[in-house]
DOMARSE-396037 format. One line per field, with one value per atom (N, C-alpha, C, O): residue number from 1; z, x, y; residue in one letter; atom name. Coordinates in nm, 3 decimals, padded with zeros to 5 digits. Each point is the difference from the previous one (the first is absolute). Last residue first. Example, Ala and Ser with C-alpha at 12.3 -4.5 7.8 and 13.67 -1.06 7.14 Angstrom:
2
pos <- 2;2;2;2;1;1;1;1
up <- 00.708;00.006;00.073;00.017;-00.024;00.000;00.000;00.066
east <- 01.285;00.082;-00.077;00.051;-00.022;-00.089;00.090;00.104
north <- -00.225;00.119;00.109;00.111;-00.683;00.119;00.120;-00.002
code <- S;S;S;S;A;A;A;A
site <- N;CA;C;O;N;CA;C;O
END
This chain:
158
pos <- 158;158;158;158;157;157;157;157;156;156;156;156;155;155;155;155;154;154;154;154;153;153;153;153;152;152;152;152;151;151;151;151;150;150;150;150;149;149;149;149;148;148;148;148;147;147;147;147;146;146;146;146;145;145;145;145;144;144;144;144;143;143;143;143;142;142;142;142;141;141;141;141;140;140;140;140;139;139;139;139;138;138;138;138;137;137;137;137;136;136;136;136;135;135;135;135;134;134;134;134;133;133;133;133;132;132;132;132;131;131;131;131;130;130;130;130;129;129;129;129;128;128;128;128;127;127;127;127;126;126;126;126;125;125;125;125;124;124;124;124;123;123;123;123;122;122;122;122;121;121;121;121;120;120;120;120;119;119;119;119;118;118;118;118;117;117;117;117;116;116;116;116;115;115;115;115;114;114;114;114;113;113;113;113;112;112;112;112;111;111;111;111;110;110;110;110;109;109;109;109;108;108;108;108;107;107;107;107;106;106;106;106;105;105;105;105;104;104;104;104;103;103;103;103;102;102;102;102;101;101;101;101;100;100;100;100;99;99;99;99;98;98;98;98;97;97;97;97;96;96;96;96;95;95;95;95;94;94;94;94;93;93;93;93;92;92;92;92;91;91;91;91;90;90;90;90;89;89;89;89;88;88;88;88;87;87;87;87;86;86;86;86;85;85;85;85;84;84;84;84;83;83;83;83;82;82;82;82;81;81;81;81;80;80;80;80;79;79;79;79;78;78;78;78;77;77;77;77;76;76;76;76;75;75;75;75;74;74;74;74;73;73;73;73;72;72;72;72;71;71;71;71;70;70;70;70;69;69;69;69;68;68;68;68;67;67;67;67;66;66;66;66;65;65;65;65;64;64;64;64;63;63;63;63;62;62;62;62;61;61;61;61;60;60;60;60;59;59;59;59;58;58;58;58;57;57;57;57;56;56;56;56;55;55;55;55;54;54;54;54;53;53;53;53;52;52;52;52;51;51;51;51;50;50;50;50;49;49;49;49;48;48;48;48;47;47;47;47;46;46;46;46;45;45;45;45;44;44;44;44;43;43;43;43;42;42;42;42;41;41;41;41;40;40;40;40;39;39;39;39;38;38;38;38;37;37;37;37;36;36;36;36;35;35;35;35;34;34;34;34;33;33;33;33;32;32;32;32;31;31;31;31;30;30;30;30;29;29;29;29;28;28;28;28;27;27;27;27;26;26;26;26;25;25;25;25;24;24;24;24;23;23;23;23;22;22;22;22;21;21;21;21;20;20;20;20;19;19;19;19;18;18;18;18;17;17;17;17;16;16;16;16;15;15;15;15;14;14;14;14;13;13;13;13;12;12;12;12;11;11;11;11;10;10;10;10;9;9;9;9;8;8;8;8;7;7;7;7;6;6;6;6;5;5;5;5;4;4;4;4;3;3;3;3;2;2;2;2;1;1;1;1
up <- 04.304;-00.132;-00.021;-00.105;00.400;00.010;-00.139;-00.093;00.203;-00.045;00.014;-00.033;00.120;00.114;-00.041;00.085;-00.400;00.078;00.117;00.047;-00.315;-00.075;00.077;-00.007;00.183;00.002;-00.068;00.048;-00.062;00.136;00.011;00.067;-00.474;00.023;00.137;00.016;-00.118;-00.072;00.016;00.015;00.173;00.066;-00.067;00.068;-00.268;00.122;00.076;00.054;-00.437;-00.039;00.124;00.004;00.057;-00.045;-00.034;00.036;00.320;-00.142;-00.032;00.068;00.406;-00.066;-00.145;-00.028;00.423;-00.080;-00.046;00.017;00.298;-00.004;-00.074;00.045;-00.150;00.075;-00.007;-00.109;-00.127;00.144;00.086;00.122;-00.609;00.039;00.150;00.054;-00.265;00.015;00.051;00.077;-00.195;00.127;00.027;00.113;-00.524;00.108;00.136;00.092;-00.470;00.001;00.117;00.073;-00.168;00.078;00.004;00.100;-00.362;00.140;00.087;00.106;-00.571;00.055;00.145;00.079;-00.312;00.000;00.071;00.089;-00.160;00.104;00.009;00.109;-00.455;00.133;00.110;00.095;-00.547;00.022;00.142;00.067;-00.201;00.009;00.032;00.086;-00.167;00.122;00.020;00.108;-00.511;00.110;00.134;00.085;-00.464;-00.014;00.115;00.058;-00.096;00.048;-00.006;00.092;-00.038;-00.099;00.061;00.099;00.245;-00.097;-00.101;00.020;00.345;-00.039;-00.099;-00.050;00.279;-00.119;-00.048;-00.106;00.405;-00.016;-00.128;-00.107;00.241;00.131;-00.002;00.104;-00.388;-00.012;00.139;00.081;-00.154;00.022;-00.024;00.029;-00.289;00.122;00.016;-00.098;-00.285;00.116;00.129;00.099;-00.557;00.030;00.121;00.037;-00.261;00.094;00.041;00.088;-00.381;-00.062;00.089;-00.050;00.198;-00.117;-00.066;-00.056;00.414;00.045;-00.114;00.010;-00.101;00.062;00.039;-00.023;-00.151;-00.102;00.058;-00.062;00.359;-00.091;-00.101;-00.021;00.303;00.079;-00.091;00.002;-00.188;00.017;00.075;-00.038;-00.012;-00.131;00.009;-00.064;00.452;-00.037;-00.133;-00.015;00.294;-00.059;-00.032;-00.009;00.411;-00.133;-00.052;00.075;00.371;-00.083;-00.131;-00.054;00.566;-00.137;-00.090;-00.004;00.554;-00.101;-00.140;-00.032;00.572;-00.126;-00.107;-00.021;00.589;-00.118;-00.122;-00.006;00.522;-00.097;-00.131;-00.058;00.560;-00.113;-00.087;00.002;00.376;00.051;-00.107;00.028;-00.148;00.106;00.055;00.028;-00.355;-00.044;00.102;-00.019;00.047;00.021;-00.040;00.031;-00.104;00.140;00.031;00.097;-00.534;00.027;00.143;00.025;-00.345;00.133;00.035;00.045;-00.465;00.093;00.142;00.095;-00.465;00.018;00.100;00.062;-00.163;00.042;00.023;00.093;-00.276;00.142;00.049;00.107;-00.562;00.082;00.144;00.075;-00.413;-00.046;00.084;-00.003;00.226;-00.116;-00.027;00.083;00.155;00.029;-00.128;-00.099;00.257;-00.107;00.030;00.005;00.332;-00.039;-00.111;00.014;00.294;-00.104;-00.055;-00.043;00.564;-00.137;-00.098;00.041;00.447;-00.065;-00.142;-00.067;00.403;00.009;-00.067;00.014;-00.149;00.082;-00.006;-00.108;00.042;-00.072;00.084;00.085;00.030;00.036;-00.066;00.037;-00.117;00.139;00.044;00.100;-00.531;00.006;00.142;00.017;-00.085;-00.046;00.001;00.032;00.071;00.105;-00.040;00.082;-00.404;00.110;00.109;00.049;-00.402;-00.053;00.112;00.017;00.067;-00.001;-00.046;00.051;-00.069;00.140;00.008;00.082;-00.509;00.056;00.146;00.042;-00.256;-00.060;00.062;00.039;00.077;00.071;-00.059;00.072;-00.281;00.141;00.074;00.074;-00.534;00.017;00.146;00.037;-00.304;00.135;00.028;00.073;-00.514;00.081;00.137;00.049;-00.366;-00.065;00.091;00.004;00.140;-00.010;-00.060;00.044;-00.030;00.135;-00.004;00.065;-00.465;00.041;00.138;00.024;-00.186;-00.101;00.043;-00.004;00.260;00.023;-00.096;00.039;00.125;-00.102;00.020;00.023;00.369;-00.079;-00.105;00.034;00.375;-00.102;-00.092;-00.042;00.427;00.000;-00.104;-00.002;00.066;00.135;00.001;00.087;-00.503;00.064;00.135;00.029;-00.267;-00.071;00.068;00.015;00.155;00.024;-00.067;00.061;-00.145;00.137;00.033;00.065;-00.474;-00.004;00.139;00.012;-00.044;-00.072;-00.005;00.019;00.170;00.086;-00.070;00.062;-00.131;-00.074;00.080;00.018;00.136;00.000;-00.078;00.014;00.113;-00.072;-00.005;-00.029;00.352;-00.059;-00.067;00.058;-00.011;00.084;-00.078;-00.122;-00.001;00.065;00.094;00.108;-00.416;00.146;00.075;00.120;-00.598;00.033;00.152;00.049;-00.215;-00.017;00.040;00.068;-00.066;00.102;-00.006;00.102;-00.437;00.126;00.111;00.084;-00.498;-00.014;00.130;00.046;-00.093;00.015;-00.009;00.062;-00.110;00.127;00.009;00.096;-00.487;00.078;00.128;00.053;-00.336;-00.078;00.078;-00.009;00.188;00.006;-00.075;00.043;-00.064;00.137;00.011;00.060;-00.439;-00.006;00.136;00.014;-00.168;00.007;-00.014;-00.037;00.049;-00.122;00.000;-00.106;00.456;-00.071;-00.124;-00.063;00.428;-00.080;-00.050;-00.001;00.432;-00.116;-00.071;00.048;00.335;-00.026;-00.125;-00.055;00.402;-00.135;-00.040;-00.011;00.505;-00.077;-00.136;-00.008;00.439;-00.115;-00.084;-00.046;00.594;-00.123;-00.109;00.023;00.394;-00.050;-00.124;-00.083;00.356;-00.013;-00.045;00.004;-00.124;00.103;-00.027;-00.108;-00.081;-00.030;00.103;00.042
east <- 01.337;00.014;-00.105;-00.003;-00.013;00.023;00.005;-00.068;00.219;-00.113;00.031;00.110;00.202;-00.080;-00.118;-00.061;00.358;00.082;-00.078;00.034;-00.227;00.007;00.080;-00.032;00.005;-00.133;00.004;-00.059;00.450;-00.027;-00.134;-00.011;00.126;00.088;-00.027;-00.006;-00.214;-00.058;00.085;-00.054;00.220;-00.126;-00.059;-00.036;00.409;00.038;-00.124;00.000;-00.075;00.064;00.037;-00.026;-00.142;-00.105;00.059;-00.057;00.323;-00.036;-00.108;-00.014;00.081;00.040;-00.044;-00.107;00.250;-00.103;00.053;00.117;00.009;00.014;-00.118;-00.115;00.309;-00.106;00.021;00.021;00.243;00.022;-00.099;00.016;-00.028;00.118;00.027;00.071;-00.413;-00.040;00.117;-00.018;00.093;-00.072;-00.038;00.009;00.195;00.096;-00.067;00.059;-00.332;00.091;00.098;00.025;-00.309;-00.063;00.085;-00.001;00.149;-00.005;-00.056;00.054;-00.056;00.134;00.007;00.076;-00.494;00.049;00.135;00.019;-00.207;-00.066;00.054;00.026;00.137;00.045;-00.065;00.067;-00.195;00.142;00.042;00.064;-00.506;00.021;00.146;00.029;-00.143;-00.062;00.030;00.043;00.086;00.087;-00.053;00.077;-00.346;00.126;00.095;00.060;-00.458;-00.026;00.128;00.028;00.043;-00.061;-00.022;00.064;-00.074;00.098;-00.072;-00.116;-00.115;00.085;00.110;00.074;-00.398;-00.055;00.083;-00.027;00.060;00.082;-00.043;00.058;-00.282;00.054;00.086;00.025;-00.472;00.136;00.045;-00.079;-00.296;00.027;00.146;00.090;-00.365;00.077;00.031;00.027;-00.251;-00.089;00.076;-00.061;00.239;-00.036;-00.092;-00.038;00.408;-00.112;-00.031;00.066;00.303;-00.122;-00.124;-00.112;00.550;-00.027;-00.132;-00.070;00.233;-00.055;-00.024;-00.089;00.282;-00.132;-00.062;-00.118;00.563;-00.097;-00.141;-00.096;00.454;-00.026;-00.108;-00.094;00.244;-00.068;-00.042;-00.115;00.391;-00.136;-00.085;-00.114;00.570;-00.067;-00.144;-00.089;00.369;-00.043;-00.075;-00.101;00.070;00.110;-00.053;-00.121;-00.047;-00.037;00.118;00.063;-00.232;00.097;-00.062;-00.092;-00.104;-00.021;00.095;-00.007;00.013;00.014;-00.011;00.065;-00.225;00.037;00.007;-00.098;00.092;-00.015;00.063;00.120;-00.334;00.083;-00.020;-00.108;00.058;-00.070;00.103;00.119;00.013;-00.089;-00.083;-00.070;00.239;00.064;-00.103;-00.114;00.021;00.011;00.071;00.009;-00.068;-00.131;00.003;-00.093;00.468;-00.011;-00.133;-00.008;00.097;00.078;-00.013;-00.001;-00.247;-00.030;00.083;-00.056;00.093;-00.054;-00.017;00.005;00.154;00.092;-00.049;00.081;-00.344;00.131;00.096;00.081;-00.518;00.000;00.139;00.042;-00.206;00.081;00.016;00.077;-00.343;00.138;00.088;00.122;-00.552;00.025;00.149;00.084;-00.262;00.004;00.029;00.047;-00.261;00.074;-00.009;-00.109;00.056;-00.040;00.090;00.122;-00.303;00.095;-00.049;-00.115;00.038;-00.051;00.114;00.114;-00.080;00.012;-00.055;00.007;-00.202;00.133;-00.001;-00.095;-00.252;00.017;00.143;00.058;-00.137;-00.037;00.030;00.089;00.021;-00.136;-00.044;-00.102;00.527;-00.005;-00.136;-00.011;00.073;00.074;-00.008;-00.018;-00.163;-00.086;00.073;-00.060;00.297;-00.096;-00.082;-00.021;00.313;00.076;-00.094;00.014;-00.206;00.058;00.072;-00.018;-00.145;-00.108;00.050;-00.043;00.345;-00.033;-00.109;00.009;00.108;00.108;-00.028;00.029;-00.332;-00.006;00.106;-00.031;00.031;-00.107;-00.017;-00.036;00.358;00.037;-00.108;00.030;-00.093;00.088;00.036;00.019;-00.406;00.054;00.090;-00.038;-00.155;-00.046;00.067;00.026;00.069;00.028;-00.032;00.075;-00.177;00.145;00.037;00.095;-00.553;00.053;00.152;00.051;-00.291;-00.017;00.061;00.055;-00.025;00.058;-00.013;00.098;-00.305;00.142;00.059;00.082;-00.603;00.086;00.146;00.033;-00.410;00.070;00.087;00.078;-00.323;-00.094;00.057;-00.069;00.258;-00.006;-00.095;-00.026;00.099;-00.013;-00.020;-00.069;00.144;-00.122;-00.022;-00.110;00.510;-00.115;-00.131;-00.090;00.483;-00.002;-00.120;-00.068;00.147;-00.047;-00.009;-00.095;00.284;-00.144;-00.061;-00.110;00.578;-00.062;-00.152;-00.072;00.327;-00.005;-00.066;-00.077;-00.018;00.070;-00.014;-00.111;00.091;-00.060;00.087;00.122;-00.219;00.076;-00.075;-00.120;00.145;-00.081;00.091;00.102;00.074;-00.033;-00.088;-00.007;00.279;-00.128;-00.044;-00.053;00.449;00.016;-00.129;00.003;00.003;00.115;00.017;00.036;-00.363;-00.040;00.113;-00.022;00.116;-00.102;-00.041;-00.008;00.292;00.073;-00.098;00.030;-00.225;00.087;00.074;00.004;-00.277;-00.079;00.085;-00.034;00.273;-00.071;-00.083;00.018;00.232;00.057;-00.079;00.007;-00.126;-00.017;00.051;-00.057;00.125;-00.142;-00.028;-00.082;00.523;-00.035;-00.145;-00.028;00.331;-00.084;-00.043;-00.038;00.289;00.086;-00.081;00.055;-00.190;-00.010;00.091;00.027;00.119;-00.127;00.009;00.105;00.234;-00.031;-00.145;-00.067;00.146;00.084;-00.046;-00.086;-00.101;00.040;00.085;00.041;-00.374;00.054;00.027;-00.092;00.043;-00.021;00.067;00.120;-00.316;00.089;-00.035;-00.113;00.052;-00.059;00.106;00.115;-00.094;00.043;-00.080;-00.032;00.023;-00.117;00.039;-00.081;00.419;-00.102;-00.121;-00.058;00.538;-00.096;-00.113;-00.044
north <- -06.493;-00.067;-00.103;-00.064;00.543;-00.144;-00.062;00.045;00.467;-00.080;-00.148;-00.043;00.410;-00.047;-00.088;-00.063;00.280;-00.093;-00.060;-00.108;00.448;-00.125;-00.105;-00.119;00.555;-00.063;-00.136;-00.097;00.360;-00.046;-00.072;-00.102;00.309;-00.116;-00.059;-00.122;00.521;-00.114;-00.126;-00.109;00.510;-00.038;-00.125;-00.096;00.298;-00.072;-00.049;-00.110;00.377;-00.127;-00.082;-00.120;00.559;-00.091;-00.137;-00.102;00.394;00.008;-00.101;-00.101;00.355;-00.124;00.012;00.053;00.338;-00.065;-00.135;-00.032;00.508;-00.147;-00.064;00.011;00.487;-00.068;-00.151;-00.054;00.391;00.018;-00.078;-00.008;00.039;-00.077;00.008;-00.084;00.342;-00.140;-00.084;-00.095;00.550;-00.014;-00.145;-00.047;00.149;00.024;-00.016;-00.056;00.030;-00.116;00.015;-00.096;00.457;-00.106;-00.126;-00.071;00.434;00.042;-00.111;-00.031;-00.037;-00.009;00.046;-00.056;00.079;-00.138;-00.008;-00.083;00.512;-00.078;-00.142;-00.051;00.336;00.043;-00.083;-00.041;-00.048;-00.025;00.036;-00.080;00.180;-00.144;-00.033;-00.082;00.536;-00.050;-00.148;-00.040;00.241;00.041;-00.052;-00.045;-00.030;-00.075;00.033;-00.091;00.336;-00.135;-00.084;-00.077;00.598;-00.088;-00.138;-00.036;00.435;-00.048;-00.089;-00.036;00.231;00.113;-00.042;00.086;-00.379;00.066;00.118;00.057;-00.512;00.121;00.070;-00.021;-00.367;00.034;00.125;00.061;-00.293;00.054;00.039;00.048;-00.438;00.143;00.036;-00.079;-00.320;00.023;00.149;00.069;-00.258;00.006;00.030;00.042;-00.118;00.140;00.012;00.111;-00.469;00.004;00.143;00.056;-00.181;-00.051;00.015;-00.002;00.122;00.085;-00.041;00.084;-00.344;00.128;00.098;00.085;-00.517;-00.015;00.134;00.023;-00.030;-00.043;-00.010;00.046;00.047;00.112;-00.037;00.077;-00.420;00.103;00.116;00.044;-00.370;-00.051;00.102;00.026;00.078;-00.003;-00.049;00.056;-00.061;00.135;-00.001;00.068;-00.513;00.077;00.140;00.022;-00.353;00.050;00.080;00.076;-00.438;00.072;00.050;-00.061;-00.028;-00.044;00.080;00.122;-00.266;00.105;-00.061;-00.099;-00.003;-00.064;00.109;00.071;-00.109;00.085;-00.064;-00.024;-00.069;-00.071;00.074;-00.006;00.234;-00.063;-00.072;00.033;00.223;-00.104;-00.068;-00.098;00.570;-00.078;-00.100;00.036;00.311;-00.139;-00.089;-00.122;00.602;-00.063;-00.147;-00.075;00.368;-00.040;-00.068;-00.076;00.262;-00.121;-00.050;-00.120;00.465;-00.054;-00.123;-00.100;00.358;00.100;-00.052;00.079;-00.356;00.112;00.103;00.068;-00.454;-00.048;00.116;-00.005;00.093;-00.040;-00.036;00.046;00.092;00.089;-00.046;00.060;-00.300;00.013;00.090;-00.015;-00.241;00.085;00.017;-00.032;-00.420;00.144;00.077;-00.056;-00.446;00.068;00.150;00.056;-00.502;00.135;00.053;00.004;-00.464;00.038;00.133;00.011;-00.213;00.005;00.029;00.023;-00.036;-00.130;-00.003;-00.103;00.461;-00.058;-00.137;-00.076;00.474;-00.121;-00.055;-00.017;00.547;-00.122;-00.123;00.003;00.460;-00.041;-00.131;-00.058;00.287;-00.045;-00.049;-00.071;00.264;-00.126;-00.058;-00.120;00.548;-00.109;-00.133;-00.102;00.507;-00.037;-00.123;-00.090;00.278;-00.062;-00.050;-00.112;00.352;-00.123;-00.076;-00.121;00.555;-00.100;-00.136;-00.103;00.463;-00.029;-00.107;-00.091;00.252;-00.081;-00.037;-00.112;00.407;-00.133;-00.091;-00.113;00.564;-00.073;-00.140;-00.093;00.364;-00.021;-00.076;-00.094;00.231;-00.116;-00.028;-00.116;00.378;00.002;-00.120;-00.091;00.199;00.114;00.008;00.110;-00.470;00.128;00.119;00.097;-00.538;00.014;00.136;00.064;-00.171;00.017;00.022;00.091;-00.198;00.140;00.025;00.108;-00.550;00.090;00.146;00.074;-00.429;00.026;00.100;00.084;-00.087;-00.061;00.038;00.117;-00.165;00.100;-00.068;-00.089;-00.079;00.045;00.106;00.093;-00.360;00.146;00.057;00.120;-00.598;00.055;00.152;00.053;-00.287;-00.048;00.068;00.046;00.043;00.057;-00.040;00.083;-00.274;00.144;00.065;00.082;-00.537;00.020;00.149;00.044;-00.168;-00.023;00.020;00.053;-00.026;00.112;-00.015;00.098;-00.453;00.119;00.119;00.072;-00.598;00.105;00.129;00.049;-00.595;00.133;00.097;-00.001;-00.570;00.101;00.131;00.003;-00.485;00.106;00.102;00.039;-00.547;00.116;00.097;-00.005;-00.413;-00.030;00.111;-00.026;-00.012;-00.001;-00.037;-00.025;00.051;-00.082;-00.014;-00.107;00.404;-00.139;-00.095;-00.100;00.560;-00.031;-00.146;-00.068;00.235;-00.018;-00.036;-00.085;00.181;-00.117;-00.029;-00.115;00.508;-00.123;-00.127;-00.101;00.522;-00.014;-00.128;-00.075;00.260;-00.111;-00.028;-00.111;00.476;-00.123;-00.122;-00.108;00.538;-00.035;-00.130;-00.080;00.255;-00.039;-00.047;-00.104;00.273;-00.120;-00.050;-00.116;00.527;-00.118;-00.129;-00.103;00.596;-00.081;-00.123;-00.057;00.404;00.011;-00.089;-00.009;-00.149;00.119;00.000;-00.103;-00.190;00.025;00.125;00.073;-00.490;00.138;00.008;-00.102;-00.216;-00.004;00.144;00.081;-00.343;00.122;-00.017;-00.028;-00.286;-00.001;00.122;00.014;-00.137;00.050;-00.004;00.037;-00.378;00.131;00.037;-00.085;-00.327;00.088;00.140;00.092;-00.476;-00.011;00.088;-00.003;-00.063;00.105;00.000;00.107
code <- E;E;E;E;P;P;P;P;E;E;E;E;Q;Q;Q;Q;A;A;A;A;L;L;L;L;C;C;C;C;G;G;G;G;R;R;R;R;L;L;L;L;F;F;F;F;D;D;D;D;A;A;A;A;L;L;L;L;S;S;S;S;I;I;I;I;T;T;T;T;P;P;P;P;V;V;V;V;R;R;R;R;A;A;A;A;H;H;H;H;M;M;M;M;A;A;A;A;E;E;E;E;R;R;R;R;E;E;E;E;H;H;H;H;F;F;F;F;L;L;L;L;S;S;S;S;H;H;H;H;L;L;L;L;E;E;E;E;E;E;E;E;E;E;E;E;L;L;L;L;S;S;S;S;V;V;V;V;D;D;D;D;T;T;T;T;R;R;R;R;L;L;L;L;R;R;R;R;P;P;P;P;R;R;R;R;T;T;T;T;T;T;T;T;D;D;D;D;A;A;A;A;M;M;M;M;L;L;L;L;R;R;R;R;E;E;E;E;R;R;R;R;Y;Y;Y;Y;T;T;T;T;D;D;D;D;F;F;F;F;T;T;T;T;V;V;V;V;P;P;P;P;V;V;V;V;V;V;V;V;L;L;L;L;T;T;T;T;F;F;F;F;H;H;H;H;G;G;G;G;A;A;A;A;L;L;L;L;A;A;A;A;E;E;E;E;P;P;P;P;H;H;H;H;H;H;H;H;S;S;S;S;L;L;L;L;F;F;F;F;G;G;G;G;G;G;G;G;G;G;G;G;V;V;V;V;A;A;A;A;V;V;V;V;V;V;V;V;S;S;S;S;G;G;G;G;Q;Q;Q;Q;P;P;P;P;L;L;L;L;L;L;L;L;G;G;G;G;L;L;L;L;T;T;T;T;E;E;E;E;R;R;R;R;E;E;E;E;A;A;A;A;A;A;A;A;R;R;R;R;F;F;F;F;T;T;T;T;T;T;T;T;P;P;P;P;S;S;S;S;E;E;E;E;A;A;A;A;V;V;V;V;W;W;W;W;S;S;S;S;R;R;R;R;L;L;L;L;P;P;P;P;R;R;R;R;G;G;G;G;H;H;H;H;R;R;R;R;R;R;R;R;E;E;E;E;L;L;L;L;E;E;E;E;A;A;A;A;D;D;D;D;L;L;L;L;D;D;D;D;L;L;L;L;G;G;G;G;T;T;T;T;R;R;R;R;G;G;G;G;L;L;L;L;L;L;L;L;K;K;K;K;S;S;S;S;V;V;V;V;L;L;L;L;P;P;P;P;L;L;L;L;L;L;L;L;R;R;R;R;T;T;T;T;K;K;K;K;G;G;G;G;A;A;A;A;A;A;A;A;R;R;R;R;H;H;H;H;G;G;G;G;A;A;A;A;I;I;I;I;V;V;V;V;V;V;V;V;T;T;T;T;Q;Q;Q;Q;A;A;A;A;G;G;G;G;M;M;M;M
site <- N;CA;C;O;N;CA;C;O;N;CA;C;O;N;CA;C;O;N;CA;C;O;N;CA;C;O;N;CA;C;O;N;CA;C;O;N;CA;C;O;N;CA;C;O;N;CA;C;O;N;CA;C;O;N;CA;C;O;N;CA;C;O;N;CA;C;O;N;CA;C;O;N;CA;C;O;N;CA;C;O;N;CA;C;O;N;CA;C;O;N;CA;C;O;N;CA;C;O;N;CA;C;O;N;CA;C;O;N;CA;C;O;N;CA;C;O;N;CA;C;O;N;CA;C;O;N;CA;C;O;N;CA;C;O;N;CA;C;O;N;CA;C;O;N;CA;C;O;N;CA;C;O;N;CA;C;O;N;CA;C;O;N;CA;C;O;N;CA;C;O;N;CA;C;O;N;CA;C;O;N;CA;C;O;N;CA;C;O;N;CA;C;O;N;CA;C;O;N;CA;C;O;N;CA;C;O;N;CA;C;O;N;CA;C;O;N;CA;C;O;N;CA;C;O;N;CA;C;O;N;CA;C;O;N;CA;C;O;N;CA;C;O;N;CA;C;O;N;CA;C;O;N;CA;C;O;N;CA;C;O;N;CA;C;O;N;CA;C;O;N;CA;C;O;N;CA;C;O;N;CA;C;O;N;CA;C;O;N;CA;C;O;N;CA;C;O;N;CA;C;O;N;CA;C;O;N;CA;C;O;N;CA;C;O;N;CA;C;O;N;CA;C;O;N;CA;C;O;N;CA;C;O;N;CA;C;O;N;CA;C;O;N;CA;C;O;N;CA;C;O;N;CA;C;O;N;CA;C;O;N;CA;C;O;N;CA;C;O;N;CA;C;O;N;CA;C;O;N;CA;C;O;N;CA;C;O;N;CA;C;O;N;CA;C;O;N;CA;C;O;N;CA;C;O;N;CA;C;O;N;CA;C;O;N;CA;C;O;N;CA;C;O;N;CA;C;O;N;CA;C;O;N;CA;C;O;N;CA;C;O;N;CA;C;O;N;CA;C;O;N;CA;C;O;N;CA;C;O;N;CA;C;O;N;CA;C;O;N;CA;C;O;N;CA;C;O;N;CA;C;O;N;CA;C;O;N;CA;C;O;N;CA;C;O;N;CA;C;O;N;CA;C;O;N;CA;C;O;N;CA;C;O;N;CA;C;O;N;CA;C;O;N;CA;C;O;N;CA;C;O;N;CA;C;O;N;CA;C;O;N;CA;C;O;N;CA;C;O;N;CA;C;O;N;CA;C;O;N;CA;C;O;N;CA;C;O;N;CA;C;O;N;CA;C;O;N;CA;C;O;N;CA;C;O;N;CA;C;O;N;CA;C;O;N;CA;C;O;N;CA;C;O;N;CA;C;O;N;CA;C;O;N;CA;C;O;N;CA;C;O;N;CA;C;O;N;CA;C;O;N;CA;C;O;N;CA;C;O;N;CA;C;O;N;CA;C;O;N;CA;C;O;N;CA;C;O;N;CA;C;O;N;CA;C;O;N;CA;C;O;N;CA;C;O;N;CA;C;O;N;CA;C;O;N;CA;C;O;N;CA;C;O;N;CA;C;O;N;CA;C;O;N;CA;C;O;N;CA;C;O
END
């Protein structure tokens, strides 16, 4: 891994932000949440930005990843892996797994997250996005959380 940036990626509500401080501490690196960085740098709440101008949000998201310190640990938003797979080249990408049932349960309960497809029901949105993104995620070179943790534990001195 060396000085490579470690990107924590996966679906919305997978737990990327929750894992960020744990992975950062484990690796002894600075942890940054890309969504929080976007809000801080642009002074714009993500919920309204994604709803009003998804194209400019996605462009800023990709650009901001490139501006973050190399070698840090970065939790990216749920759409990053599917929208910007080429931006992850040269980074160590750790994918956080989540089942559809857990994804659905978390997003149905969390009304703070922006809707991404308001022309369909929330249930239809969740189902279609999850399965579309699963197919896109499969095309990106990543390491699973379980394999990452096994590797970290195997390297710890006894």
